[in-house]
N, C-alpha and C positions, 0 to 999 in steps of 0.2 A: 639125548639133550636135546635132539630137534624137537620134539614133544614141548618140551619147558619154553626153549627161543619161541618156538611158534605159540604157545600163552601170555609168552610175555608182550609177544607182538600184537594179540589180543587185546589187551588189557592196555598198552599206551596209545592203541588206536582208538578204545573206546575213549580216553580221558582226554587224549587230543581234541576229536569231536562234542564229548559232550561241553555245553553252552550252559554258566552258572549265570543267574541273574539274579538281580534284586531290584525290590523296587520302593519308593520311599512314601512312610503314610505318616502325614501332618494336620495341624489343626493349627487355626488362632484362638486366643481368648481374649474377651474387651469386656470396658470394665467401665461405665458412665455412671454418670451421680447426676441428679437430677436439679441442685443447684451449686454453681462454684464458687459461691458467697456465702457466708453465714456469720450470726453470732450467736454468743454464748448461750446456752438453754436451748437454742435450738436442735431441730433434728433434720439429717438429709439421708439419703436414700444412694447405695448404686445396686447396678446394674450388671450382672456379671452374664455374658452371651460369650458364644461359640459359632465360630464362621470359619470362612475358608478348607470345612470339614477335604480333606481328601484322601479318605484308608480304603484301600487295598485288599487289606489282611482281615484272617478271622470275617466275621458279619456286615462291613464296609462300612461300618459307622460308630458313633460314641452311645455307651448305654448307659455310665455310672462314671463319677468320676472322685478323687481328690484334691485338696487344697491347699494354700494357707495363704490366708486374706493380711496383708502387712498391712498396720497402722500406727498412730501415734497414741498410744494411750495414755499418756498427759494432757491430747489434745482430745482423744474423739474418745467415747464407752460406746460399748457396743450395747443394742441393745437388742433386737431383734432380727432371725433367719427366715424367709420364705419360696417355697419352689414356686413353679410357675406351670401352668394346664401339662405341660407335657410332665413335668421333675419335681418328684417328691422335693418337702422341702427340705433343706440339709443341716445334716445334725451339725452341731456347732461346737466345740470344744477345744479353750486357750488359742485359737485365731485361726484352727485346722473346720474345712469343711469338707464333707463326703456326703453324697448322694446318689439316686440312679433315676432310672424313666419309669414312670408310675406302669407302662404295659410294660418293660421289662425289655422294650425291641429298642433295638437302635436307633439313631438319628446323624442323619447328613446333611442336612443343611444349617442355613445359618439362624439362631434362633437366640433367646432369652432364658438362661434356665436358673437364675434364683435374683433374690432379690435379701440385697444387706443395710438394715437403720441405722446409724448411730445416732448419739448425740452428744453435742460441743459440752465441754464442761463448763464449768462456770470459772472459773480460773485457768482456760483455755491460753497462751500464749496468741498473742494477734498473729497476723504471718501466715504465709503457703505453709500446706500440709500436704501429704501424700498421702494414697494408702495404694494400693495393688497388689495383683494375687503372683503368689510365686512357686514353683515348683506344681503345676495344673497337672495333673494325667491323667489323660482319659481311659476309660476300658471296652473293649471290643470281644466279650469273648476269647483274648488269644492275652498275648501279654499287653502291659500298660504301655500307653503313648504318651511324652511327656510334649505339651502345648509348646511350638514352635517358636512359639512368642506369648508373652503371659502381658495381659493389660494392665492400664494404670491409672489414676485419673488424679488431680490437684484438689483443694479445697484451699480458699480465702478465708481464715477467720477475720473477721472487720471488727470495728467498736461498736458497744447498745447505742450507742448516743449518736451513730454514724445513719445518715440522712439515707444510705441503701436499703433498701428491705430486700424480704423474699416472698417476694409473693408472683400471682399467673402473669404480671407485665412485663416480669426482667426471665421468664423460664425458658420464652427463645432464645434471647441473647445469654444466658447458660447452657443450653443444648446445643450452640454452636460456638460457644467458647470450648465444648468440654469436646469435640467432634475435632477440634486443632488440637488440642490435647492427646489423643487417640492418634492424631493424626502423626503429629509428631512423635507418641512413644514408639508407635511398627518402623516409623523410619529410623527411629534408632534401633532396633534388631537390624545384625548385618546375617544375610545368609551363613555366616557360619555359622549362629545360634540353633537354625536347627538341626531338630534328635529325633532322626530317623531309624528305625528296627529293619533288619534285611528279610524280606521276606519274599515267596515267588513275584516274577513279575516278567518284567521286558527289557532292564536293561543290564547290560553285561557287567558284571565285578572283574573287571582290569588286574586287580590285585591276585584275586584265587586263578584269573588264566596263568598268572604271570609264575604260581605256585605249580603249575600244574606242569606248565611249561620246563620249567627245572626239573620235575621227577620225571618226566619223556625222555629228557636229554641226560640223568643219570639212568634211564634204562638201558637207554640206547647202548650209552658208554658199555654199561654193565654186559650184553651182547657181544660187543666189540671185544671184552676179553675174552668172554669164554671162547670166541670165534679166533682167534688167536690162540690161545694153549689148546686146542685140535688142529 
């Protein structure tokens, strides 16, 4: 009996002194557009980017991804998709894209990863339309990690007879408007939207510690009953 009690006490000591940690893996995506206004028949290009990459698990970066790009198919037609110097051209099918780095290595710094070109339909309705990323999942040679926030941008379809034109003279204004749109989109994402995975790190997990405490108290109770019977 004393031997059993000794074993239980050793187990209890190990459980109560073991620290459980969890790290938060996260990153954000961006979506920028080359022009904020377009006429029917015009083409526009959106650039997908990564930023704020904070990944401590696996290879500590992102080497591949899958995502859905959402747009109004009654306003825009998909034309083409291209990669960047670091990333392969994504495979595109029914609004879903997937790609990986050209050298099979992960990245952990802010950068552009793809561009997608759309054409405004000849019968597109006038007004504002949105283009957005959804369910962006990055891979780092481990469990997939969902983006903490997904990029989005807006495009305004104007009448073909409008005096506004899309050329280099208004490109700077377009970039400025787009940055404001992206900033508003980022602000709309709250901390509760963060998708994180439990990994080894330095942040103690209180839920697990409470569970261990309950287990310890139960073991102590069993020991007390055994001693009382003897």
